[in-house]
Structures are given as structure tokens and as C-alpha cells.
N, C-alpha and C positions, 0 to 999 in steps of 0.2 A: 384144404389150404391150396390156394392158387399155385400154379406151376412156377410163376416168377418168384414167389416167396420161398418155395422149396429150393429153388436154384440159389437164391441169396443165402439161405441158411446153410446149404451144402458148401458153397464156395467159401463162406466165412469160416466154417468149421475146418475145412481143409487148410486154409491159409493160417489160421491160428495154430493148428497142429504143426504145420511145416515151420513156422517161426520158432515154436518151442523146440522142435527137433534140431533146427539149425543152430539155435543158441547152445543146446547141449553138445552138439558136435563141435562147435567153436571152442567150448570150454575143454573138450577132450582132444582137441587138435586132430579131429577126424575129417573125412571127406565132407564137404559142405554142400548144401543145396544151392544151385546157381541163383544169383540175384535176379536174373531175368525172369525166372519162374515166380519168385516172390512178388516182383513188381507187376508181372502180367496178371497174376491172380488178384492183386490189389486194384488194378484198373478195371478188371472184369467183374467187379462187385464185392471184392473182399476187403475193400478199404477200411470199413469199421473194425473188422477183426485184426487186420494188419496193424492199424494204429494202436488198438488195445494191447496186442501182443508186444508191440514195440515199447509201450510204456510199462507194462507189467514185467517183462523179461529184460528190460534195459538193453534191447537188441536192435541194432541198426540205427540207433538214435543220433549218431554223428553224421550219418549220410543224408544230406538234404534231399536227394532224389526220392528217398523213401517217404519223407514227410510230404513232399509235393504230390507224389503218386497216390499215397493213401488218402490225403485230403481230397484229391480229385475223385478218387473212388467213393469216398463218403458222399460227396456232392452228387455223383451219379446215382448212388443208391437212394438218396433223398429225392432226387428228381423222379426216379422210377416209382418210388412209393407214392409220391404226390400225384403223378400222372395216373397210376393204377387206381388211386382212390377217386380221382375225378371220373375215370371210366366206370368204376363200380357204381358211383353215385348216379351217373347218367343212366346206366342200365337199370338200376333200381327205380329211378323216377319213371323210366319208360314202362317198366312192368306194373307200376302202380296206376297208370292211366287206364 
């Protein structure tokens, strides 16, 4: 598995877990995970997991900044995957010659 894909898997697992932990802490009125951490992870590739956690856990759904950042993160992940597939295709074509 290419390093970029491992990175995306890792950062999405981290953000999904942190969103769940933050939701639990909110319900228990405990110390919360700072929003800047959740948003930073979302823009750094965790957008898909952030959005999924938002929907599944009904967490941060009223804050428009989370919607915006997570959708930007999703777009960046899609762009990365598209670009990496183009690079992979061109490398494979070069190897076949």
C-alpha cells in the first residue's frame, strides 16, 4: 500500500476516534478535545472520517465551520487520490513500453 494511502487511513482513523471521544466527553461534561485539533485533522486529510463521525454521532453538526472544513478535506482527499491514480497509470504505461 502506497505511503499516501497509509497516511490517509491513519489520519482518518485518528479523527474518527477523536470525534467519538469528544462526543462522549461532551455527554459526560468532561474536558473536551480542542476544536482546532479536530479541524486541523479534517483539513489534513481526515475530512471523510470527520464528516462520517459528524453524521453518525450527531456531533458538531450545528457548527458550519466543521461542515466547510470537512468538505474541503474530502475534496483534497479526492484530488490526492485522483492525482495519485494518474501518476500510477503513467508509471505503469512507462513500464509497459
